[in-house]
FINU-235666 format. One record per residue: x, y, z negated of N, C-alpha, C, O, CB in turn; residue in one letter. Coordinates in steps of 0.05 Angstrom, whole numbers, padded with zeros to 5 digits, always signed. Each point is the difference from the previous one (the first is absolute). Glycine has a CB too. Layout:
BEGIN
XYZXYZXYZXYZXYZa...
***
This chain:
BEGIN
+01333+01865-02139+00028-00001+00001+00011+00026+00011-00005+00007+00023+00003-00056-00019x+00017+00063-00021+00010+00025+00007+00027-00003+00011+00017-00016-00009-00044+00036-00026x+00032-00003+00056+00028+00001+00014+00019+00014-00016-00005+00023-00008-00014-00025+00052x+00044-00011-00050+00021+00012-00016+00025-00001+00017+00006-00020+00011-00027+00007-00055x+00035+00035+00044+00027+00002+00014+00022-00010-00018+00003+00008-00023-00019+00032+00050x+00031-00056-00015+00023-00013-00018+00023+00001+00017-00003+00004+00024-00025-00035-00050x+00053+00027+00014+00026+00003+00013+00000-00024+00023+00008+00006+00022+00017+00013-00068x-00034-00042+00039+00001-00020+00022-00019+00004+00022+00003-00012+00021+00011-00018-00052x-00034+00047+00026-00016+00008+00025+00016+00018+00018-00002-00002+00025-00039+00000-00051x+00058+00017+00015+00017+00019+00018+00021-00019+00014+00006+00004+00023-00012+00041-00055x+00017-00064+00018+00020-00019+00010-00013-00016+00023+00012-00004+00021+00012+00001-00069x-00049-00007+00045-00013-00013+00020-00003+00017+00024+00006-00009+00023-00027-00018-00056x+00011+00052+00029-00001+00016+00024+00025+00006+00012+00002+00002+00025-00040+00016-00042x+00058-00014+00002+00028+00005+00011+00012-00023+00017+00014+00004+00020-00007+00024-00060x-00015-00053+00033+00007-00024+00012-00015-00003+00027+00012-00008+00020-00002-00012-00065x-00034+00026+00045-00017-00001+00024+00009+00022+00020+00001-00005+00024-00040-00012-00051x+00047+00042+00014+00008+00021+00019+00027-00008+00015+00004+00006+00024-00027+00029-00055x+00040-00049+00015+00024-00007+00010-00003-00021+00022+00014+00001+00020+00006+00010-00063x-00040-00031+00039-00002-00020+00016-00011+00011+00028+00010-00008+00021-00016-00023-00061x-00013+00049+00038-00010+00012+00024+00020+00016+00016+00002-00001+00025-00044+00002-00048x+00058+00015+00008+00021+00017+00011+00022-00018+00015+00011+00009+00021-00019+00026-00058x+00013-00057+00027+00022-00020+00009-00013-00012+00025+00012-00004+00021+00009-00008-00070x-00046+00006+00045-00013-00014+00023+00001+00017+00026+00008-00010+00021-00039-00013-00054x+00023+00049+00029-00002+00017+00020+00026+00010+00010+00003-00001+00024-00044+00010-00042x+00059-00001+00004+00026+00012+00008+00023-00022+00001+00021+00004+00012-00036+00041-00034x+00010-00069+00010+00021-00018+00000+00022+00003-00021+00006+00022-00009-00017-00025+00057x+00022-00019-00055+00021+00003-00023+00028+00007+00014+00008-00014+00019-00033-00021-00052x+00038+00055+00022+00025+00007+00010+00020-00008-00017+00007+00016-00018-00025+00018+00039x+00030-00060-00018+00019-00009-00019+00029+00006+00010+00005+00004+00024-00038-00040-00039x+00051+00036-00001+00026+00007+00010+00012-00024+00012-00005-00023-00007+00011+00057-00028x+00011-00029+00054+00013-00022+00015-00013-00007+00026+00013-00010+00019+00001-00007-00061x-00041+00021+00044-00012-00005+00025-00007-00031+00007-00011-00006+00021+00036+00049-00007x-00018-00059-00031-00006-00028+00005-00030-00008-00003-00010-00017+00014+00057+00008-00031x-00060+00022+00001-00027-00008-00009-00021+00020+00010-00016+00010-00015+00036-00033-00025x-00020+00027+00066-00019+00019+00012-00027-00010+00000-00018+00017-00001+00052-00001+00028x-00040-00041-00027-00027-00010+00000-00013-00011-00025-00018-00017+00000+00029+00008+00045x+00000+00020-00070-00008-00009-00023-00021+00018-00013-00007-00004-00024+00049-00018+00022x-00052+00042+00017-00019+00020-00010-00028-00013-00010-00010+00008-00021+00032+00026+00053x-00031-00051-00016-00026-00014-00009+00005-00017-00024-00017-00001-00018+00000-00001+00065x+00040-00013-00050+00005-00017-00022+00002+00017-00025-00011-00007-00021+00034-00025+00051x-00008+00056-00027+00004+00016-00026-00029+00013-00004-00009+00003-00023+00065+00010+00030x-00071-00007+00014-00029+00010-00009-00016-00020-00014-00013+00007-00020+00011+00020+00059x+00002-00052-00030-00014-00023-00015+00011-00002-00028-00016-00006-00018+00008-00020+00061x+00034+00030-00049+00012-00002-00026-00014+00023-00018-00009-00005-00022+00057-00014+00041x-00049+00045-00009-00012+00020-00013-00028-00005-00005-00010+00009-00021+00042+00019+00040x-00047-00040-00001-00029-00004-00005-00001-00022-00022-00017+00002-00018+00001+00012+00068x+00032-00035-00050+00001-00020-00022+00006+00013-00026-00012-00007-00021+00027-00028+00053x+00004+00055-00032+00005+00013-00024-00024+00016-00012-00005+00001-00024+00051-00001+00039x-00059+00012+00003-00024+00015-00005-00021-00015-00013-00012+00008-00020+00024+00020+00057x-00018-00053-00024-00019-00019-00011+00009-00008-00030-00016+00001-00018+00006-00020+00066x+00037+00012-00052+00008-00010-00026-00005+00023-00021-00010-00005-00022+00046-00027+00044x-00028+00057-00014-00001+00021-00019-00031+00007-00005-00007+00005-00023+00055+00015+00039x-00067-00021+00003-00027+00002-00005-00010-00020-00017-00016+00007-00017+00012+00013+00057x+00011-00045-00039-00008-00021-00017+00011+00004-00029-00014-00006-00019+00012-00026+00059x+00025+00042-00043+00012+00005-00025-00014+00024-00013-00003+00001-00024+00046-00020+00039x-00051+00036+00000-00017+00023-00010-00024-00008-00011-00006+00007-00023+00023+00020+00056x-00032-00044-00018-00026-00012-00010+00006-00016-00028-00015+00001-00019-00004-00006+00069x+00040-00009-00049+00006-00017-00025+00003+00018-00021-00013-00004-00020+00034-00031+00043x-00003+00057-00022+00004+00019-00021-00027+00014-00007-00004+00004-00024+00052+00004+00040x-00066-00002+00001-00025+00012-00006-00016-00019-00017-00015+00010-00018+00017+00016+00060x+00000-00051-00039-00017-00018-00016+00012-00002-00028-00015-00003-00019+00001-00025+00060x+00040+00029-00045+00011+00000-00027-00002+00023-00017-00004-00002-00024+00033-00027+00042x-00028+00053-00004+00002+00026-00014-00022+00015+00012+00001+00008+00024+00049-00008-00034x-00073+00005-00008-00023+00015+00006+00003+00032+00002-00015+00014+00014-00008-00052-00036x+00042+00047+00008+00006+00029-00003+00019+00010+00023+00021-00012+00005-00027+00008-00056x-00001+00025+00064+00015+00012+00020+00028+00008-00008+00020-00006+00013-00063+00022+00005x+00044-00003-00040+00030+00010-00012+00017-00025-00003+00023+00000+00008-00042+00042-00036x+00008-00064+00016+00018-00024-00003+00007-00012+00026+00023-00009+00003-00043-00001-00047x+00004+00009+00062+00005-00012+00029+00023+00017+00010+00020-00011+00008-00071-00006+00003x+00049+00044-00011+00021+00016+00011+00026-00008-00016+00020-00005+00013-00052+00045+00002x+00033-00041-00040+00025-00006-00015+00012-00029+00008+00024-00002+00005-00042+00031-00045x+00001-00050+00042+00006-00024+00008+00009-00003+00027+00019-00015+00005-00048+00003-00035x+00017+00026+00050+00007-00001+00028+00025+00013+00007+00017-00009+00015-00063+00007-00005x+00049+00027-00024+00025+00014+00003+00024-00015-00010+00022+00000+00012-00047+00042-00016x+00022-00056-00020+00019-00015-00010+00007-00025+00016+00023-00010-00001-00037+00030-00040x-00003-00029+00055+00001-00025+00017+00018+00012+00026+00020-00013+00008-00072-00010-00024x+00045+00045+00026+00013+00012+00022+00030+00006-00004+00017-00006+00016-00060+00025-00004x+00047-00006-00038+00027+00006-00006+00017-00028-00005+00024-00002+00008-00040+00048-00029x+00001-00064+00008+00016-00026-00003+00008-00014+00025+00022-00011+00003-00046+00006-00044x+00004+00005+00062+00006-00013+00024+00021+00017+00016+00016-00012+00015-00062-00009-00015x+00046+00048-00003+00022+00015+00013+00028-00006-00012+00019-00004+00014-00052+00041-00005x+00033-00038-00035+00026-00004-00012+00010-00029+00007+00024-00003+00003-00035+00036-00041x-00006-00053+00040+00008-00028+00008+00009+00000+00026+00020-00014+00007-00051-00006-00036x+00018+00036+00047+00007+00002+00029+00029+00010+00003+00017-00012+00014-00065+00021-00001x+00052+00014-00029+00025+00013+00000+00024-00019-00012+00022-00001+00010-00048+00046-00016x+00019-00058-00011+00019-00019-00013+00007-00024+00018+00023-00009+00001-00042+00023-00045x+00000-00024+00056+00002-00021+00020+00017+00005+00026+00016-00016+00010-00060+00005-00028x+00039+00034+00028+00010+00008+00025+00028+00013-00001+00011+00008+00021-00058-00002-00009x
***
């Protein structure tokens, strides 16, 4: 099995880095009411990283070509971003 870099690999790494940063430095939310939510937010990012990693494995099983994986995963990231912007 050869190792292939994909966009969701980068997203998983970013979620883990955010979780570690928030765990170490704490979450600085506006208003100051939620000072002790740093660990809860870190656990959420770890959960997101696990979900994205599972999704990456699923896409790898459906699309054997690296070029097609990049297209599908970038399309998924763009779709998720647009949906997030529309909902918020």
